[in-house]
N, C-alpha and C positions, 0 to 999 in steps of 0.2 A: 565917650562910652568905653572905647578900647582902653584908654589910660585908666579909667575908673576901675575896670575889671582887673587890670594888671595890679593896681595898688591894693585892691581888696584881696587878691590872691597873695600878694606879698605880705600884707598884714596878717592874714590867716597863717601862712607858713612861719612868719616871724614869731607869732604867739605860740607856736607848737614846739619851739626848741626847749629841751630839758638839759640841765647841766649834769655832768658827771663829776664826782669828786674822788679824791684819793688822799693818802697820807702825805704829810709834809715833814721835812726835816730842817735842820738849822742852816744848811748851805743855801746861798743866795746867788743867783746869776741873772744877768739881763738877757732877754731873749733876742733873737735875730730881729732886724729892723721891721720885718713884716709882722712881728708879734707885739711890737710896741703899742701901747704904753704898759703892757703887762710885764711883771718881773717874775722870775721863777724863784720860789722858796721851797726847797725840797723838791717834790714831784709835782707841785701845784703851781698854777700861774695866777697872779693877783694883780688887780688894778686898785691901788690905794688912792682914793680921792680925798685929799686933805685940803682942798682948795675951795670947794663949793658945798655949802650946807643945803640939805634938802630933807623933806619928810621921808618916811619909810617907803611910801608908794612911789614917790619920785626917784628914790634911790634904786628901787627895783627896776623901774623903766630905764634909768640911766645905765645900769648894768646890762640890761637886755640890748641897749643900743650898741654895746660892744660885744654882742654875741656871747654873753656871760650871765651869771646870776649873782645875787648877793652871796657872800661866802657862807658855806655850810661847814661849820667846824665839827669834824667827826671824831677826833681823837685828842688826847692830852698832848701828844707829840705835835699835832697841827696847831693847837692853841699856844703851846710853848714857842713854836717856831715863829708864829705871827707876833706874839708878844715880844720875843727877842728882837725881831726885825724892827718893830714899831718903836721900841724903847731905845735901841741903838741908833735909830735915825730920827730921834727927837720928835716922834709923832704921838705925843701923849694927849690925844684927843679922843672923842667918842666916835664910834663907827657903827653904822647899821650892819646887821648880819641877817641871814636868811632864816629867821625863826619868828613865829608869832603864835598866839593862841586865839586868833580871831574866830576860828570855827567852833572850838570847844574851850571854854574858860579853864585855864590851868593845864591844858594839854598842848604843849609847845610842839609845833610841826614845822618841818622844812617846806617852804612854799614851792620850791622847784621840783622836789621829788615826792612830795605828799606823804612822807614818812615822819614818824615821831623823831624829835631831835635825839640823836644817839649819845651826845656828849654835852655836858653843861659844866660851867665853872662860875656859878653864881657868886656875886658879891655878898657880903654879910647881910642877912635879913632879906635877901632877894630870892625869887621874885615876890614883890609885895602888892602889886596891883593898886598902887596908891591912887586914891580918888576913884577907885573902881573903873579906871580908864587907861590902864597901861597894858597894851596887848602885843607890842612889837619889841624885839630884843636888840640890844646894842652892846658893844664892848666899851668899857671905860677903864681908865688907868687910875690906880691907887697905889702910891709908893712904888712906881715903876713896874707894876704888875697889872695885867689886864684881866678884868672880870666881866661877867655877863650881868645885865640888868634889864628888867622890863621897863618900858617907857611908853609915853603916848606916841602913837604912830604918826601924829602930826608934828612932833618935835622936829626942829631943824638941826640936823647934825650931819656928819660926813658918812662915807660909805666905803666898804671894801667889796670889790667884785672878784669872782673866781671864774676863770675860764675852764671849760671842760678839758680834762686831760685826754688828749687824742693820740698819745704815743704809747704803743705797746711796750712790753719788756725788751724787745729787740730794737726799739727806737723807730719802728715803722708806724705810719699813720693809720689809725683805726677809727677814723672819723665816722661817727654813727649818723651824721646828718649830711654826708657828702652829696647824696642825691638831691637834697633840698638846697644845699649850697650851690650845686651846679645849676639847678632850675632857676634860682634867684639870679645867678650870673647871666643866664640866657635871657631872663626877663629884663634885666638891666640893659643888656645889649640889644634887645629886640627893637627898641625905639629907633636906634641908628639903622637897623636893617629895614624897618618899615618905612623910614623916611628917605632912604637913598633913592636916587633917580638914575635911570639907565642912560 
């Protein structure tokens, strides 16, 4: 009973995380070991999964398992930075991003922040809702340039996750979920405390 309540609380807290996004530039650095497997491109941190294909919903959950969300591309600078990184690292594949029109047909929304998609770079003739069944957005490469396309949410492709930017302009931690993070750490360690014997 106690473990069940702990896991229900954990799942409830886990589902409540929202990502924060910011602009990216062309500089790329690898984060400290405690931030792996994310890489820094500009001001944002990305996990580029080019190994395992999954549908959009699985990709969303995959990113959440890393305390992140599918990438929300907010500017041309961010799109160009990602495109440059992916093409120079020979990652000319398709990747799910954090946009769909599941709620209202033709109105693409960011699932993590609930706002309309601020920036798009659709491929020629896209979005086309082919077969009246394409609701999720992915990036695809054409002639070494990445574009957006609507696709079936059940299509099996790769994913790009984006970790919330938690550093302020002075480089200090401005974690908006630090209280939740601390609570989860306490819950994870509570099993050891409850099972110790005097």
